[in-house]
Structure formats: C-alpha cells, structure tokens
C-alpha positions in Angstrom: -12.4 16.1 19.5 -12.0 18.3 22.5 -11.0 22.0 22.3 -7.7 21.0 24.1 -6.6 18.9 21.1 -4.5 20.9 18.4 -5.9 21.0 14.9 -4.1 19.7 11.9 -2.3 23.0 11.4 -1.0 22.9 15.0 -0.1 19.4 15.0 3.7 18.7 15.9 6.0 16.7 13.9 6.4 13.1 15.2 8.4 11.6 12.3 10.3 9.2 14.7 7.1 7.9 16.5 5.9 4.5 15.9 2.4 4.1 14.3 -0.3 1.8 15.6 -3.5 1.0 13.6 -6.9 0.6 15.2 -10.1 -0.1 13.2 -11.6 3.0 14.9 -9.8 5.8 16.7 -12.0 7.1 19.6 -12.4 10.7 20.5 -11.1 12.1 23.7 -7.9 13.2 25.4 -6.9 9.7 26.3 -7.2 6.5 24.2 -6.2 3.0 24.7 -4.1 0.8 22.4 -4.8 -2.8 23.4 -5.0 -6.3 21.8 -2.2 -7.3 19.3 -1.2 -3.7 18.9 -0.9 -3.0 22.5 1.1 -6.3 23.2 3.5 -5.4 20.3 3.9 -1.9 21.6 4.7 -3.3 25.2 6.4 -6.6 24.6 8.3 -5.9 21.3 8.9 -2.2 21.2 9.0 -1.9 25.0 7.6 1.6 25.0 7.5 3.5 28.2 5.8 6.5 29.8 6.6 9.8 27.9 7.4 8.2 24.7 5.8 9.6 21.6 3.4 7.4 19.4 0.9 7.8 16.6 -2.4 6.0 16.5 -4.4 5.9 13.2 -7.4 4.0 11.6 -5.5 3.3 8.3 -7.8 5.7 6.4 -5.9 8.8 7.0 -7.0 9.8 10.5 -3.9 10.2 12.7 -3.7 10.8 16.5 -0.4 12.0 18.0 0.2 11.5 21.6 2.5 10.5 24.5 2.4 7.2 26.6 0.7 7.7 30.0 0.9 4.0 31.0 2.3 0.9 29.6 1.5 -2.6 30.9 -0.1 -6.0 30.2 -3.3 -4.3 29.0 -1.3 -2.3 26.3 -0.9 1.5 26.2 -2.8 4.4 27.6 -2.1 7.4 25.3 -2.5 11.1 26.1 -3.7 12.7 22.9 -1.8 15.9 21.8 -3.2 16.3 18.2 -5.6 14.9 15.7 -5.4 15.3 12.0 -6.5 14.0 8.7 -3.7 13.1 6.2 -4.8 13.7 2.6 -4.4 10.9 0.1 -1.2 11.4 -1.9 -1.4 12.1 -5.7 -1.5 10.7 -8.2 -3.2 7.6 -7.1 -0.9 4.5 -7.7 -2.5 1.3 -8.6 -0.6 -2.0 -9.0 -2.3 -4.9 -11.0 -0.2 -7.8 -9.8 -0.3 -11.3 -11.3 -0.5 -14.0 -8.7 3.0 -15.1 -7.7 3.8 -18.4 -6.2 3.7 -19.0 -2.5 5.0 -16.4 -0.2 6.0 -14.1 -3.0 2.5 -12.7 -3.2 2.6 -11.2 0.2 6.1 -10.1 -0.4 5.2 -8.1 -3.5 2.3 -6.5 -1.4 4.7 -5.6 1.3 7.2 -4.0 -1.1 4.6 -2.1 -3.1 3.0 -0.7 0.2 6.5 0.5 1.4 7.0 2.1 -2.0 3.7 4.1 -2.0 1.0 1.8 -3.7 -2.7 3.1 -2.9 -4.5 0.0 -4.4 -3.5 -3.4 -5.2 -5.4 -5.7 -7.7 -4.6 -9.5 -7.7 -4.7 -10.5 -11.4 -5.2 -14.1 -12.6 -3.0 -13.9 -15.6 -2.9 -16.7 -18.2 0.6 -17.9 -17.1 0.1 -17.8 -13.4 1.1 -21.0 -11.8 -0.8 -20.0 -8.6 -4.7 -20.2 -8.9 -7.1 -19.0 -6.3 -9.8 -21.4 -6.5 -13.1 -20.3 -5.0 -12.3 -21.9 -1.7 -8.9 -20.3 -1.5 -9.5 -16.8 -2.6 -10.5 -15.5 0.8 -7.4 -17.0 2.4 -5.1 -15.4 -0.1 -6.8 -12.1 0.2 -6.4 -12.2 4.1 -2.6 -12.9 3.6 -2.3 -10.0 1.2 -4.4 -7.5 3.3 -2.4 -8.5 6.4 0.9 -7.9 4.5 -0.4 -4.4 3.5 -1.4 -3.3 7.0 1.8 -4.7 8.5 3.9 -2.8 5.9 2.0 0.3 6.4 2.8 0.4 10.1 6.4 -0.4 9.2 6.5 2.5 6.7 4.5 4.7 9.0 1.9 5.2 6.4 -1.5 6.8 7.6 -3.4 5.1 4.8 -3.4 1.2 4.4 -3.4 0.4 0.7 -6.7 -1.3 -0.6 -6.4 -4.9 -1.8 -9.3 -5.7 -4.1 -10.7 -9.0 -5.1 -8.9 -10.9 -7.8 -9.6 -9.8 -11.4 -9.4 -11.6 -14.8 -7.7 -10.1 -17.9 -11.1 -8.8 -19.2 -12.0 -7.2 -15.8 -8.5 -5.4 -15.7 -9.2 -4.1 -19.3 -12.3 -2.6 -18.0 -10.5 -1.0 -15.0 -8.1 0.7 -17.3 -11.0 2.6 -19.0 -11.1 5.1 -16.2 -7.5 5.8 -15.5 -5.2 8.6 -16.5 -2.2 6.4 -17.3 -1.6 2.7 -17.6 1.7 1.1 -18.1 2.5 -2.6 -18.7 5.9 -3.8 -17.7 7.3 -5.8 -20.6 11.0 -6.8 -21.3 10.5 -6.5 -25.0 9.1 -2.9 -24.8 11.2 -0.3 -26.5 10.1 2.6 -24.4 11.7 3.0 -20.9 9.6 3.9 -17.9 12.0 6.7 -17.1 10.9 8.4 -20.4 7.2 8.4 -19.7 5.5 11.6 -18.6 3.5 10.9 -15.5 0.6 13.0 -14.5 0.7 14.8 -11.1 -2.9 14.0 -10.4 -5.4 11.3 -11.3 -4.8 7.6 -11.4 -1.8 5.7 -12.7 -1.9 1.8 -13.1 1.1 -0.4 -13.4 0.5 -3.9 -14.6 2.9 -6.6 -13.7 2.8 -10.1 -15.4 3.8 -13.6 -13.9 7.1 -15.2 -13.9 6.2 -16.9 -17.1 5.6 -13.5 -18.7 2.7 -12.0 -20.7 0.9 -13.7 -23.5 0.7 -12.0 -26.8 -3.1 -11.8 -26.3 -2.8 -10.1 -23.0 -0.3 -7.4 -24.4 -2.8 -6.8 -27.4 -5.8 -6.6 -24.9 -4.1 -4.2 -22.7 -2.8 -2.0 -25.5 -6.4 -1.9 -26.9 -7.6 -0.7 -23.4 -5.1 2.1 -23.5 -2.1 0.8 -21.6 1.5 1.4 -22.8 4.1 -1.4 -22.7 7.2 -0.1 -21.0 10.6 -1.6 -19.7 12.3 -0.8 -16.4 15.8 -1.5 -17.7 18.2 -4.2 -19.1 17.5 -6.7 -16.3 14.4 -8.8 -15.9 13.0 -8.6 -12.4 10.9 -11.2 -10.6 7.2 -10.5 -10.6 7.4 -9.9 -6.7 9.9 -7.1 -7.1 9.1 -5.5 -10.5 5.9 -3.7 -9.2 7.9 -2.1 -6.4 10.7 -0.9 -8.7 8.2 0.6 -11.0 6.4 2.4 -8.0 9.6 3.8 -6.8 10.2 5.1 -10.3 6.9 6.7 -10.4 7.1 8.2 -6.8 10.4 9.6 -7.8 8.7 11.5 -10.8 5.7 12.6 -8.7 5.7 12.4 -4.9 9.5 12.4 -3.9 10.1 15.9 -5.5 
C-alpha cells in the first residue's frame, strides 16, 4: 500500500458502491477488474469513468476507488482507500440439511444475505437429496458460488465459508466448541425470540430437512448441548427457515 492511499480510519463511506470480488487484490494506486467481474461491471452494470466502486478479496480486505477506464477488458480503478473489515460478532453458523434441487443454493443465498458466516451441509436422516461421492464436489461448487454471488449482492466484504458435508455424528462434534446451539423444531416449546444470545463467540443454528428431524437426531443434538426452539406458529421450508432464524439472531446482536 502506498503512502497516498488513506488508512482504514481515513476511508470514505461508499455505501452505494458496487462490490467486486477478486481472489487477490493487488497493491498499488491502480488496479484492474477483469474476467467475469470486469464483464459484469461493463456489460451489466454499465459503469463509467468517475463512478465509485469497491474491490475486495472476500476475506475482509476492501479497496475503495473510482473508475479510471471502462471497456472490453473490464475496469481500471484508481484506489482511494484500503481497509480491513473485521469479522462481525458473534460468528453465525448454519447447519443446513440438504434440500432438494435448487433449494440448496437458495438456502445458501438467503443465509448469506442475512449474515451467516459459515454454512455446513448436513446429511440428515430424512434428506431426499444425497450427495454421493461423485456428486459432492458438484454440490459444493454450486453452494459456494451462491455464497459468493449473494455476498456481492449484499455488498458483504467477507464471503461465508461453505464446509464439506457432515454427518449427524460430525455435527454433534462441532457443537462441542460453540457458545450457543439451537435446533429449529416445530414441536419445541421455547421460542427463539426468548433465547438470550451471546454478543461474542459462536452461535449455531441447525435446520432439518422437509421431512423433519428424527427423534434420534433431536436426542443426539440435545445431548451435544443444543436447545430445540421454534420460530413461530408457521412451519417454514427448510430453504427459508435458516434465513429467518439468522435474521432473528442478527436483530438481537448485530442490528442494534
């Protein structure tokens, strides 16, 4: 970073600026946004010289700048500030049972827009969808692409991690090191709204499949320290329940 680039404390507010994500953001006063990101900027957003943009690496580094040139090769951006955006607290983790078809990427997209930090695909007992060994990588590519696209849409400087799929036993092991674990269950007596949520640490939400949780899964998660809660009187689809829970948790912790 050159001395002419402002530090985090000096960085201007660019709330209305679109965000582009690169694998690596180079140093210097001028950077290039090319490839799919550059084509999107020029052909879809139709950005022109002088407009404000943000370029990030998806891991918290954000570069603010203005467009110097726009053409078939993408954008040339004059850097005005670089800053590291700290990870929000608490860390929000969604353990998502595998939904059918395109509802998996939809669940990831909604959760990303509502603030999730990590998504764990879960092979619950009643999942109709099964990621066989030859389909796991394809499924993960779709979920991770959905998280990246939704991060740009929401202008999030950090793209949520999508882990490899876990079994119920592995999820129970995950719960051993968290500060709060909640299982969404329509038969639970306690509402999510009544749960005290820590302002720091890790909070996990578990969402079952369309067919619901088995008694054995509920028992296993309770033994691992998770508490069954309900969102409300209505029963939501598995692809939207996680986002609803994340919104409720963010309202208690981040949106205050």
